[in-house]
C-alpha positions in Angstrom: 50.5 -46.4 -100.4 50.8 -42.6 -101.1 47.3 -42.3 -101.9 46.0 -44.0 -98.8 48.2 -41.5 -96.6 47.1 -38.7 -98.4 43.3 -39.5 -97.8 44.0 -40.2 -93.9 45.7 -36.7 -93.2 42.5 -34.8 -93.5 40.6 -37.0 -91.2 43.2 -36.4 -88.4 43.2 -32.7 -89.0 39.6 -32.6 -88.5 39.8 -34.4 -85.4 42.3 -31.6 -84.3 39.9 -29.2 -85.6 37.0 -30.8 -83.7 38.7 -31.3 -80.3 38.5 -27.6 -79.0 34.7 -27.6 -79.9 34.1 -30.4 -77.4 36.3 -28.8 -74.9 34.5 -25.6 -75.3 31.0 -27.3 -74.9 32.1 -29.0 -71.8 33.5 -25.9 -70.1 30.1 -24.2 -70.7 28.4 -27.0 -69.0 30.6 -26.6 -66.2 30.3 -22.9 -65.9 26.4 -23.2 -65.8 26.2 -25.9 -63.1 28.9 -23.6 -61.0 26.5 -20.3 -61.5 23.4 -22.6 -60.6 25.3 -23.8 -57.4 26.3 -20.3 -56.6 22.7 -19.0 -57.0 21.5 -21.8 -54.8 24.1 -20.8 -52.2 23.0 -17.3 -52.4 19.5 -18.3 -51.8 20.0 -20.4 -48.9 22.1 -17.6 -47.3 19.4 -15.3 -47.9 16.8 -17.8 -46.4 19.1 -18.4 -43.5 19.6 -14.7 -42.9 16.0 -14.1 -43.0 15.3 -16.9 -40.5 17.8 -15.8 -38.3 16.2 -12.1 -38.3 12.8 -13.6 -37.5 14.1 -15.7 -35.0 16.0 -12.5 -33.2 12.7 -10.6 -33.7 11.0 -13.5 -31.7 13.6 -13.5 -29.0 13.4 -9.7 -28.6 9.5 -9.9 -28.4 9.7 -12.7 -25.7 12.4 -11.0 -24.1 10.7 -7.8 -24.0 7.2 -9.4 -22.9 9.2 -11.3 -20.4 11.0 -8.2 -19.2 7.5 -6.5 -18.9 5.9 -9.3 -17.1 8.8 -9.5 -14.6 8.6 -5.9 -13.8 5.0 -5.8 -13.3 5.4 -9.0 -11.0 8.1 -7.3 -9.3 6.3 -4.5 -8.3 3.9 -6.6 -6.3 7.2 -8.4 -4.7 10.1 -7.2 -2.5 12.5 -5.1 -4.4 15.1 -2.7 -4.0 13.2 0.6 -4.0 11.3 0.8 -0.7 9.7 4.2 -1.5 7.3 2.6 -4.0 6.0 -0.5 -2.0 2.6 -1.0 -2.2 1.8 -0.4 1.3 3.8 2.8 1.3 1.9 4.1 -1.6 -1.2 3.4 0.5 0.3 5.2 3.2 1.1 8.4 1.0 -2.7 8.1 -0.1 -3.8 8.0 3.4 -1.9 11.3 4.2 -3.4 13.1 1.3 -6.9 11.9 2.4 -6.6 13.1 5.7 -5.3 16.5 4.7 -8.2 16.9 2.3 -10.6 15.9 5.3 -9.2 18.6 7.5 -9.3 21.0 4.9 -13.1 20.5 4.3 -13.8 20.4 8.0 -12.3 23.9 8.6 -14.2 27.1 7.6 -12.6 27.7 4.5 -13.6 24.3 3.2 -17.0 25.1 4.4 -17.4 28.3 2.4 -16.0 27.0 -0.6 -18.6 23.7 -1.0 -21.4 25.3 1.0 -23.5 22.5 2.6 -21.3 19.5 1.3 -18.2 20.2 3.2 -19.1 17.8 6.2 -20.1 15.2 4.0 -16.7 15.2 2.0 -14.5 15.7 5.1 -16.1 12.4 6.8 -16.0 10.7 3.5 -12.5 11.3 3.1 -11.6 10.6 6.6 -13.5 7.3 6.4 -11.7 6.4 3.4 -8.3 6.8 5.1 -9.4 5.0 7.8 -10.0 1.9 5.5 -6.8 2.3 3.7 -5.1 1.8 7.3 -6.4 -2.0 7.2 -5.3 -2.5 3.2 -1.6 -1.4 3.9 -1.1 -4.1 6.3 -2.9 -6.7 4.2 -0.8 -5.7 1.2 2.3 -5.5 3.3 1.8 -9.1 4.4 0.6 -10.2 1.0 3.4 -9.1 -1.1 6.3 -9.6 1.4 6.7 -5.9 1.7 6.9 -5.2 5.4 9.5 -2.7 6.1 10.4 -0.5 9.2 9.6 2.5 7.2 6.2 1.2 6.4 5.5 0.6 10.1 6.7 3.9 11.1 4.7 5.5 8.4 1.7 3.7 9.4 1.9 4.8 12.9 2.7 8.4 12.2 -0.3 8.4 10.0 -2.6 7.3 12.6 -1.3 9.6 15.1 -1.7 12.5 12.9 -5.1 11.8 11.9 -6.4 11.2 15.6 -4.6 14.3 16.6 -6.2 16.6 14.0 -9.7 15.0 14.4 -9.3 15.8 18.1 -8.1 19.5 17.7 -11.2 19.9 15.3 -13.4 18.4 17.8 -11.7 20.9 20.7 -12.8 23.8 18.5 -16.3 22.7 17.9 -16.9 21.6 21.6 -15.2 24.3 23.5 -16.2 23.0 26.9 -14.6 19.7 26.0 -11.0 21.0 25.2 -9.2 19.9 28.4 -10.5 16.3 27.3 -9.5 16.2 23.9 -5.9 17.5 24.8 -5.9 15.0 27.4 -6.8 12.2 24.7 -4.1 13.4 22.5 -1.6 13.4 25.3 -2.7 9.7 25.9 -2.6 8.4 22.5 0.7 10.1 21.5 2.6 9.1 24.5 1.4 5.7 24.8 2.2 4.5 21.2 5.5 6.3 21.0 6.6 5.2 24.4 5.3 1.5 23.6 7.4 1.6 20.4 10.5 2.8 21.6 10.5 0.5 24.7 10.0 -2.5 22.6 12.5 -2.0 20.2 15.0 -1.2 23.1 14.6 -4.3 24.6 14.9 -6.1 21.3 11.4 -6.9 20.3 10.6 -7.0 16.6 7.8 -4.2 17.0 5.4 -2.5 19.2 2.7 -5.1 18.8 4.7 -7.8 20.3 3.2 -7.9 23.4 3.0 -12.0 24.2 5.0 -11.7 27.2 3.3 -8.6 28.6 2.1 -9.0 32.4 -1.1 -7.1 31.2 -3.7 -9.5 30.0 -5.8 -6.5 28.2 -2.7 -5.7 26.1 -2.1 -9.1 25.1 -5.7 -9.5 24.0 -5.6 -6.2 22.3 -2.5 -7.0 20.3 -2.9 -10.9 19.8 -6.8 -10.6 18.9 -7.4 -8.5 15.5 -11.0 -8.7 16.2 -11.1 -7.2 19.6 -8.3 -4.5 18.3 -10.6 -3.9 15.4 -13.4 -3.0 17.6 -11.6 -0.7 20.0 -10.0 1.1 17.0 -13.2 1.6 15.0 -15.4 2.4 17.8 -12.9 5.2 18.7 -12.8 6.8 15.1 -16.4 6.3 14.7 -17.2 8.2 18.1 -15.1 11.1 16.7 -16.7 11.2 13.4 -20.0 11.1 14.8 -19.3 13.8 17.2 -18.2 15.8 14.1 -21.3 15.0 12.5 -23.6 15.8 15.4 -22.4 19.5 14.9 -23.1 19.5 11.1 -26.6 20.7 10.0 -26.4 18.6 7.0 -25.3 15.2 8.6 -27.1 15.8 11.7 -30.2 15.7 9.8 -29.6 11.9 8.8 -32.2 9.6 10.5 -31.2 7.0 12.6 -30.8 3.2 11.6 -33.3 2.5 14.6 -36.7 4.5 14.5 -37.2 6.0 17.9 -40.3 8.4 17.9 -40.7 11.4 20.4 -43.6 9.5 21.9 -41.2 6.4 22.9 -38.7 8.9 24.3 -41.3 10.6 26.6 -42.7 7.4 27.7 -39.5 5.7 28.8 -38.1 7.8 31.7 -34.8 6.3 31.1 -34.4 6.8 27.5 -35.7 10.5 28.1 -33.1 11.4 30.8 -30.4 9.9 28.8 -31.5 11.8 25.6 -31.6 15.1 27.4 -28.2 14.6 28.6 -26.7 14.0 25.2 -28.3 17.2 24.1 -27.5 19.5 27.1 -24.4 18.2 28.6 -22.7 16.8 25.4 -24.3 19.1 22.8 -25.1 16.4 20.3 -28.4 15.8 18.6 -31.3 13.4 19.7 -31.2 9.9 19.9 -33.3 9.9 16.8 -30.6 11.0 14.7 -27.9 8.5 13.1 -24.8 10.1 14.5 -26.3 10.2 18.1 -27.2 6.5 17.6 -23.5 5.7 16.7 -22.1 7.6 19.5 -24.0 5.5 21.9 -22.9 2.3 20.2 -19.3 3.3 20.0 -18.7 4.5 23.8 -17.8 1.0 25.1 -15.1 0.5 22.4 -13.8 3.9 22.8 -13.5 3.3 26.8 -11.8 0.0 26.2 -9.3 1.6 23.8 -8.4 4.4 26.3 -7.7 2.0 28.9 -5.6 -0.1 26.7 -3.5 3.2 26.0 -3.0 3.6 29.7 -2.1 0.1 30.0 0.5 0.2 26.9 1.9 3.5 28.7 2.5 2.0 32.0 3.8 -1.3 30.5 6.0 0.8 28.4 7.5 2.9 31.4 7.7 -0.3 33.5 9.6 -2.0 30.6 12.2 0.6 30.3 13.0 1.1 33.9 13.3 -2.9 34.4 16.1 -2.9 31.8 17.7 -0.1 32.7 20.9 -1.9 33.5 21.2 -3.5 30.0 20.8 0.2 28.7 23.7 1.5 31.0 25.8 -1.3 30.0 25.5 -0.6 26.3 25.8 3.0 26.9 29.4 2.2 28.9 30.1 -0.1 26.0 29.6 2.4 23.3 31.4 5.2 25.5 34.6 2.8 25.7 34.6 2.2 22.0 34.8 6.0 21.4 37.7 6.5 23.8 
């Protein structure tokens, strides 16, 4: 019995010695597993952070592109800054072109550019006149119709026409009274028309649907008729300027008319002599004189429309005077 017990004791001691070794190997395995899981978590966090940064970059790029596209699109739509509306910018350009035209039509411009001053003056004035049609189209297309734009358009028209008539009055000294009368009629008729229409509650000076004058209804309702009258007037003034410029008056006419034809037909000869001696323009063989003749009917219709416009504005203001008086009395009572 003693021997057997002595032989079994070492085995129990061995078990006790080997037990810690098993425990240490298990703990090492757990440690390796824990480190691998933490590394995996770190890599996953890194990947998620990288994906978040990439998505944020994409969002910022999309936001910047959308903001740039929205800002570019808002420029051609109605926004808060009225000063930079597209039709108003065209109006500023028209004023600049008119001033350039008047500079080159003066004596200083002629001496600076020698023989091309007249051409530059006519070209810039025509370009400004073409922009007069563009600003209205852009205002309607971009929904940028404003009171400031309407006033700017009318003021630019009046300044351009008045300046050109002043230049013509200096060139044609015998026609100064006619030029001054045309200036008075143009400014007074348009100013009174706008003031009277706004005073009686109309949307603008072109709202003539209820006018008793047929010519005014046709003038403001039919854009083709209005365009013919306005273009004819401006072409007449420009061609009168061209007729006194040596370089521009040398341009041959679109219709070839020889001296023999003028001499054979008595009516043409009489009319040609009237143009040269009385009006002081060139012969019917020149470009400027031919367009002067073509523009006279539209010019006369425009002046008749101005007279009718002036009379219509005066009649409207006199007929609505009781309403204006009541408004003044009401404003006076509110102040008191």
